[in-house]
Structure formats: structure tokens, C-alpha cells
C-alpha positions, 0 to 999 in steps of 0.5 A: 356783453350787455351793458345796462344803464339804470339797472337799480331802475324800476325796470333795469332790475328786473330786465338785468336778472331775466337777462342772467337767467336767461345766460347773456352776459351782463355789465351794469352801471352806477354811480355807486357800486355798492347799489349794485350789490344784488347783483355781485358774482353774476355781473359785470360792474362798473362805476362811472361819473358823469363828469368824467367821460372815459367812465362811460366809455370805459364802462361801455368796452367789448360789449355788443347792445345796450339798454339806455335809461338813466332815469327821469330827472333835471339831467336825463336828457344830458346824461342819456344823451352821453351815454348814447356818445360812450356807446357809440364811441365804444364800439356798441352796435346796438342800443335799446332806448326806454323812453315813453308813450307821447314823446317823439312830438310836441307833447307839452309834458316835461317827460315826454319831452326829455325823451323826444330830444333823446330820442331824437340824438339816438335815431342821429346815432351812428348806431342801429336803435330801438326805441320803447314807449311804455306807457305810465306804469302799475307803480308810479299810480299805486306805489309813488303816492302810498303814503297818500292813499293809506292818509285818504288824500289820493287823487289827481285831474286825470277825469275823463280819460284812461289809461292801459298802465304796465308792468314794469316785469313786463317793460322788463320781459319786453326789453330783454326780447330785444337785446337777446333778438339783437338788431337784426330783428328791431333795429329802427323800430319803436315799438309803443306797449301798454298794459291789457286794459284800459282803466280809470283812477277810480277802477284802480281805486275800485281794484285796490278796495277789492284787494285790500278789504277796505274802501279806498277813494280817489278824488278828482280835482283842479290843477291849482288844488292838485298842485296845493296839496303836493306842495303841502304834503312836501312833495318837489316842485320838479317831481309836481310836476312829474305827477301833474304830466302823468295825470295829463297825460290820462286825462288826455287818454295819450296811454288809453288805446290797449297796444298789441304790440307786446303779445307779438314781440313776447309770446303772452298777455302781458299782466293785468292791474289785478294780477300785480296786484294779488303779488306786489300789495299786501 
């Protein structure tokens, strides 16, 4: 039995479906059973309440493997640590943790700092583990700012950096491979995975322009200008910090190097931006 936390997320959903298609027994955790309706009849559903640790432990009962991904939030570290502790207490033998490139050190961006704390806790736990550090997702740079793209106001603070952005379905495929293989092949390893190309946001805009048949521009701004624009559009302060953090990662070339790890483990190349656009952007 594999328990998937974050099963309704951008990686968790395709991961759950891929595991089910592979014939694995899967249990998904959710705060609201209605959110897991897509898995009805195929996967077990465990409703959890982080204010009630007993519900967390019950969610992992009888499972031998687990996937930990609570999503970026102010409570991410405490939530994922609680999940790790509950899984360990319930006797889960192997945990795959979704992290992010740049974690594990002192890189001064909140997403990395949260995941660094979670990684450290997992590594100190009495359980076999594997950590997956993907580059930023295509959806994070195109779907999230969709309103700004449509309004001709897309931009950020990324110059002169590039990044090997990755498809969430590929992150799911990689994670599924680890969970199916189990700890014998992957325990104690930290894997960095990326897409096949390192691109600037201007190159992403050019690809999007070609796909849509209309001119789309990515405008370079100062951090102050970007903060003012996002705040003026009603973006919450915490989320502004996350977006500026992605910009900083790109600007600092944290995700610039293309990693061969995905191909080595999965046995195929990760999907390029052009293929992702062809399937996901109308």
C-alpha cells in the first residue's frame, strides 16, 4: 500500500493515477473527501485533520510506502514534519519526499528554507527515504501568471538567468518509479531532476507566442517594480514572496544546469516546453 499526500496537487494527481494504472494499491489523504472524488472506486481515501494527529497516523496504517508533499504554504514545514512522524509511527518503511532544487543549504528563498527544514527532519527519522528536488514547473511560470499574460503585463526579475523548467507529469513519473522500485534501489539518495532545456523567460515567451500565433512579451522589471505590480493586482504578500523567489532562482541560475537523472531513472527524456505547450495551452 502506498499513501499519497498532496494527491490533489499538480504532481500528486498524475502520480496517483500513474500508480493506479501500474496496479499499485493506493490510499490518498485529503482534508476534504470531496476533493478526492476523481479517485473514487480506485483508491482508498483518508480524511486527515492536522489538528488531530490520530487522523494522520490512521491514514498511514498498513502502508509500506508513502509520498510526502503538502504544498507551499506558511505551515508547510510543520505539516510535512507531522506527516513524516505519523508515517514513521505507523510503521511505513519508505518515504519519498517532494522537495525543490536549491534546498538542503542556506539559499535565502522561503521555498528552499521550508524544504531544507523538512529534509533535515526526514533524514533524521527512523525510516528509509529518498528526496526529489525538481526544477520549477512549466505550469508555475505559465499557468500561474496567466492573467498577466493575457493582459500583456507578464514579467519578472529573472535577467540574465535561465532555468531547465520541468513538466509536473514528469515529476510524477519519476516519483512513481521510485515508489514502485522501493528503497532497495533509492534509499538515502537525493535526486535533482530538470527538463531537457535551459531557457530564459524571454525564450519561454517566444515559444508561447509561436504556439498561440500572437506576440507575447516577458518584461524585465526591478524587484520593487514587480512587487508593486503584483500587490496592485491583489496578489497576497506571502505569494508575492514565492513568485519573487522563483525569479531569484532563475536569475541566480539555480536551475540552469540540465540534469540527466530523469532519463537515467525513467528510461526516457523529459518532455520539452514545446510538447508541454502543445498538450496544455489552447
